[in-house]
DRENROVO-700616 format. One record per residue: residue number from 0; residue in three letters; x, y, z of N, C-alpha, C in turn. Coordinates in nm, 3 decimals. Layout:
REM residues N
+-----+-----+---------+---------+---------+---------+---------+---------+---------+---------+---------+
!   k !   r !     n_X !     n_Y !     n_Z !    ca_X !    ca_Y !    ca_Z !     c_X !     c_Y !     c_Z !
+-----+-----+---------+---------+---------+---------+---------+---------+---------+---------+---------+
! NUM ! ALA !       X !       Y !       Z !       X !       Y !       Z !       X !       Y !       Z !
...
+-----+-----+---------+---------+---------+---------+---------+---------+---------+---------+---------+
END
This chain:
REM residues 81
+-----+-----+---------+---------+---------+---------+---------+---------+---------+---------+---------+
!   k !   r !     n_X !     n_Y !     n_Z !    ca_X !    ca_Y !    ca_Z !     c_X !     c_Y !     c_Z !
+-----+-----+---------+---------+---------+---------+---------+---------+---------+---------+---------+
!   0 ! MET !   0.081 !  -0.121 !   0.000 !   0.000 !   0.000 !   0.000 !   0.084 !   0.126 !   0.000 !
!   1 ! THR !   0.202 !   0.122 !   0.057 !   0.282 !   0.244 !   0.064 !   0.325 !   0.290 !  -0.073 !
!   2 ! VAL !   0.342 !   0.197 !  -0.167 !   0.379 !   0.239 !  -0.303 !   0.267 !   0.323 !  -0.362 !
!   3 ! ALA !   0.142 !   0.279 !  -0.344 !   0.029 !   0.356 !  -0.395 !   0.023 !   0.493 !  -0.329 !
!   4 ! LEU !   0.047 !   0.499 !  -0.199 !   0.043 !   0.627 !  -0.128 !   0.149 !   0.721 !  -0.185 !
!   5 ! LYS !   0.269 !   0.671 !  -0.207 !   0.377 !   0.753 !  -0.262 !   0.341 !   0.801 !  -0.403 !
!   6 ! ASP !   0.289 !   0.711 !  -0.484 !   0.251 !   0.748 !  -0.620 !   0.143 !   0.855 !  -0.621 !
!   7 ! ILE !   0.043 !   0.838 !  -0.536 !  -0.064 !   0.937 !  -0.526 !  -0.009 !   1.070 !  -0.475 !
!   8 ! GLY !   0.073 !   1.062 !  -0.371 !   0.131 !   1.183 !  -0.315 !   0.211 !   1.262 !  -0.416 !
!   9 ! GLU !   0.295 !   1.193 !  -0.492 !   0.377 !   1.263 !  -0.592 !   0.292 !   1.320 !  -0.704 !
!  10 ! ALA !   0.186 !   1.248 !  -0.743 !   0.099 !   1.297 !  -0.849 !   0.023 !   1.422 !  -0.805 !
!  11 ! MET !  -0.016 !   1.426 !  -0.678 !  -0.095 !   1.539 !  -0.631 !  -0.012 !   1.658 !  -0.584 !
!  12 ! TYR !   0.106 !   1.630 !  -0.526 !   0.181 !   1.737 !  -0.460 !   0.325 !   1.751 !  -0.508 !
!  13 ! GLY !   0.372 !   1.662 !  -0.591 !   0.511 !   1.668 !  -0.636 !   0.603 !   1.590 !  -0.543 !
!  14 ! ASP !   0.733 !   1.611 !  -0.563 !   0.834 !   1.534 !  -0.488 !   0.827 !   1.554 !  -0.338 !
!  15 ! GLN !   0.789 !   1.671 !  -0.294 !   0.781 !   1.702 !  -0.151 !   0.636 !   1.685 !  -0.103 !
!  16 ! TRP !   0.581 !   1.567 !  -0.118 !   0.439 !   1.543 !  -0.100 !   0.397 !   1.516 !   0.044 !
!  17 ! ILE !   0.487 !   1.471 !   0.129 !   0.447 !   1.424 !   0.261 !   0.383 !   1.534 !   0.345 !
!  18 ! ASN !   0.445 !   1.650 !   0.355 !   0.391 !   1.756 !   0.441 !   0.257 !   1.810 !   0.391 !
!  19 ! PRO !   0.243 !   1.843 !   0.261 !   0.112 !   1.894 !   0.217 !   0.001 !   1.789 !   0.227 !
!  20 ! MET !   0.034 !   1.663 !   0.202 !  -0.069 !   1.560 !   0.215 !  -0.109 !   1.544 !   0.361 !
!  21 ! ALA !  -0.012 !   1.547 !   0.450 !  -0.042 !   1.539 !   0.593 !  -0.133 !   1.654 !   0.634 !
!  22 ! ASP !  -0.104 !   1.774 !   0.586 !  -0.187 !   1.890 !   0.618 !  -0.330 !   1.870 !   0.567 !
!  23 ! ASP !  -0.343 !   1.825 !   0.441 !  -0.476 !   1.808 !   0.383 !  -0.556 !   1.698 !   0.453 !
!  24 ! LEU !  -0.486 !   1.594 !   0.499 !  -0.554 !   1.484 !   0.569 !  -0.567 !   1.510 !   0.719 !
!  25 ! GLU !  -0.511 !   1.622 !   0.762 !  -0.515 !   1.662 !   0.903 !  -0.456 !   1.556 !   0.996 !
!  26 ! VAL !  -0.338 !   1.508 !   0.956 !  -0.260 !   1.417 !   1.040 !  -0.121 !   1.477 !   1.057 !
!  27 ! SER !  -0.047 !   1.426 !   1.154 !   0.087 !   1.478 !   1.175 !   0.180 !   1.432 !   1.063 !
!  28 ! GLN !   0.284 !   1.509 !   1.043 !   0.384 !   1.471 !   0.944 !   0.453 !   1.340 !   0.983 !
!  29 ! ARG !   0.467 !   1.319 !   1.112 !   0.527 !   1.195 !   1.161 !   0.440 !   1.074 !   1.123 !
!  30 ! THR !   0.309 !   1.089 !   1.140 !   0.217 !   0.981 !   1.101 !   0.226 !   0.954 !   0.952 !
!  31 ! MET !   0.230 !   1.060 !   0.873 !   0.239 !   1.044 !   0.728 !   0.368 !   0.972 !   0.689 !
!  32 ! ARG !   0.478 !   1.005 !   0.756 !   0.605 !   0.938 !   0.727 !   0.597 !   0.790 !   0.763 !
!  33 ! ARG !   0.530 !   0.757 !   0.873 !   0.514 !   0.616 !   0.911 !   0.432 !   0.541 !   0.807 !
!  34 ! TRP !   0.328 !   0.604 !   0.757 !   0.249 !   0.541 !   0.651 !   0.332 !   0.525 !   0.524 !
!  35 ! ALA !   0.409 !   0.628 !   0.492 !   0.489 !   0.625 !   0.369 !   0.595 !   0.516 !   0.372 !
!  36 ! THR !   0.649 !   0.489 !   0.488 !   0.753 !   0.385 !   0.499 !   0.696 !   0.247 !   0.525 !
!  37 ! GLY !   0.565 !   0.240 !   0.551 !   0.503 !   0.112 !   0.579 !   0.514 !   0.069 !   0.724 !
!  38 ! THR !   0.564 !   0.158 !   0.809 !   0.578 !   0.128 !   0.951 !   0.442 !   0.113 !   1.018 !
!  39 ! SER !   0.345 !   0.192 !   0.975 !   0.209 !   0.186 !   1.029 !   0.111 !   0.163 !   0.914 !
!  40 ! GLU !   0.006 !   0.090 !   0.944 !  -0.098 !   0.066 !   0.844 !  -0.184 !   0.191 !   0.828 !
!  41 ! ILE !  -0.225 !   0.216 !   0.706 !  -0.309 !   0.332 !   0.675 !  -0.454 !   0.293 !   0.699 !
!  42 ! PRO !  -0.525 !   0.364 !   0.787 !  -0.665 !   0.331 !   0.815 !  -0.754 !   0.349 !   0.692 !
!  43 ! VAL !  -0.860 !   0.270 !   0.685 !  -0.954 !   0.277 !   0.574 !  -1.009 !   0.419 !   0.559 !
!  44 ! GLY !  -1.040 !   0.484 !   0.669 !  -1.095 !   0.619 !   0.663 !  -1.002 !   0.718 !   0.596 !
!  45 ! VAL !  -0.872 !   0.696 !   0.611 !  -0.774 !   0.784 !   0.545 !  -0.778 !   0.762 !   0.395 !
!  46 ! TRP !  -0.791 !   0.637 !   0.352 !  -0.803 !   0.610 !   0.208 !  -0.929 !   0.677 !   0.153 !
!  47 ! GLU !  -1.036 !   0.674 !   0.230 !  -1.160 !   0.740 !   0.187 !  -1.139 !   0.891 !   0.175 !
!  48 ! ASP !  -1.072 !   0.950 !   0.273 !  -1.044 !   1.094 !   0.268 !  -0.952 !   1.128 !   0.152 !
!  49 ! LEU !  -0.854 !   1.043 !   0.127 !  -0.762 !   1.066 !   0.016 !  -0.835 !   1.057 !  -0.117 !
!  50 ! LEU !  -0.926 !   0.962 !  -0.129 !  -1.005 !   0.951 !  -0.251 !  -1.087 !   1.078 !  -0.274 !
!  51 ! THR !  -1.145 !   1.131 !  -0.169 !  -1.221 !   1.255 !  -0.179 !  -1.132 !   1.369 !  -0.228 !
!  52 ! LEU !  -1.013 !   1.382 !  -0.170 !  -0.920 !   1.486 !  -0.214 !  -0.884 !   1.469 !  -0.361 !
!  53 ! MET !  -0.862 !   1.344 !  -0.403 !  -0.826 !   1.318 !  -0.542 !  -0.941 !   1.356 !  -0.636 !
!  54 ! LEU !  -1.063 !   1.320 !  -0.598 !  -1.179 !   1.352 !  -0.682 !  -1.200 !   1.503 !  -0.691 !
!  55 ! LEU !  -1.182 !   1.574 !  -0.581 !  -1.194 !   1.720 !  -0.584 !  -1.088 !   1.782 !  -0.673 !
!  56 ! ARG !  -0.966 !   1.730 !  -0.666 !  -0.858 !   1.780 !  -0.752 !  -0.891 !   1.754 !  -0.899 !
!  57 ! ARG !  -0.941 !   1.632 !  -0.927 !  -0.976 !   1.599 !  -1.065 !  -1.087 !   1.690 !  -1.117 !
!  58 ! MET !  -1.188 !   1.717 !  -1.033 !  -1.297 !   1.804 !  -1.075 !  -1.244 !   1.945 !  -1.106 !
!  59 ! ALA !  -1.155 !   1.995 !  -1.023 !  -1.098 !   2.128 !  -1.047 !  -1.018 !   2.129 !  -1.177 !
!  60 ! LEU !  -0.942 !   2.025 !  -1.200 !  -0.865 !   2.017 !  -1.324 !  -0.956 !   2.006 !  -1.445 !
!  61 ! ASP !  -1.061 !   1.925 !  -1.434 !  -1.156 !   1.911 !  -1.545 !  -1.220 !   2.046 !  -1.578 !
!  62 ! ASP !  -1.258 !   2.120 !  -1.476 !  -1.317 !   2.253 !  -1.499 !  -1.220 !   2.346 !  -1.570 !
!  63 ! ASN !  -1.094 !   2.341 !  -1.529 !  -0.993 !   2.427 !  -1.593 !  -0.963 !   2.383 !  -1.735 !
!  64 ! ILE !  -0.965 !   2.254 !  -1.760 !  -0.946 !   2.204 !  -1.897 !  -1.056 !   2.256 !  -1.987 !
!  65 ! LEU !  -1.179 !   2.246 !  -1.941 !  -1.292 !   2.296 !  -2.020 !  -1.281 !   2.446 !  -2.044 !
!  66 ! ALA !  -1.240 !   2.521 !  -1.942 !  -1.226 !   2.666 !  -1.957 !  -1.119 !   2.701 !  -2.059 !
!  67 ! ILE !  -1.007 !   2.631 !  -2.055 !  -0.900 !   2.657 !  -2.153 !  -0.949 !   2.626 !  -2.293 !
!  68 ! LYS !  -1.015 !   2.511 !  -2.310 !  -1.066 !   2.474 !  -2.442 !  -1.165 !   2.578 !  -2.493 !
!  69 ! ALA !  -1.254 !   2.624 !  -2.406 !  -1.358 !   2.716 !  -2.448 !  -1.306 !   2.857 !  -2.474 !
!  70 ! ASN !  -1.204 !   2.898 !  -2.401 !  -1.163 !   3.038 !  -2.406 !  -1.033 !   3.066 !  -2.481 !
!  71 ! PHE !  -0.949 !   2.965 !  -2.497 !  -0.816 !   2.994 !  -2.551 !  -0.775 !   2.913 !  -2.673 !
!  72 ! LEU !  -0.850 !   2.811 !  -2.707 !  -0.813 !   2.729 !  -2.822 !  -0.907 !   2.754 !  -2.939 !
!  73 ! PRO !  -0.851 !   2.754 !  -3.058 !  -0.937 !   2.766 !  -3.175 !  -1.031 !   2.644 !  -3.180 !
!  74 ! LYS !  -1.151 !   2.667 !  -3.226 !  -1.252 !   2.560 !  -3.231 !  -1.201 !   2.438 !  -3.308 !
!  75 ! SER !  -1.118 !   2.457 !  -3.408 !  -1.067 !   2.345 !  -3.488 !  -0.973 !   2.255 !  -3.408 !
!  76 ! GLN !  -0.911 !   2.306 !  -3.302 !  -0.819 !   2.226 !  -3.224 !  -0.886 !   2.151 !  -3.109 !
!  77 ! ILE !  -1.003 !   2.192 !  -3.069 !  -1.066 !   2.136 !  -2.950 !  -1.090 !   1.987 !  -2.963 !
!  78 ! GLY !  -1.134 !   1.941 !  -3.077 !  -1.161 !   1.799 !  -3.096 !  -1.034 !   1.715 !  -3.095 !
!  79 ! ALA !  -0.921 !   1.774 !  -3.124 !  -0.795 !   1.701 !  -3.130 !  -0.736 !   1.678 !  -2.992 !
!  80 ! ILE !  -0.788 !   1.746 !  -2.891 !  -0.732 !   1.735 !  -2.756 !  -0.824 !   1.652 !  -2.669 !
+-----+-----+---------+---------+---------+---------+---------+---------+---------+---------+---------+
END
């Protein structure tokens, strides 16, 4: 499971993902490091919270993608993206 956590963390926050993810999940940085190293098991509720954060991020990105397509790309290019 820690590999998935690291992959998700890097995708959402970049290389320095532990502290911002800990802040968003409202856990200590120490707890996040234990989860990242596999020292402690990640509770199911944390996975649920992380999924919510991921879905919110995806929705924000989707909205911005649509805005860019609608406002900044020629109509002929929109279908190609």
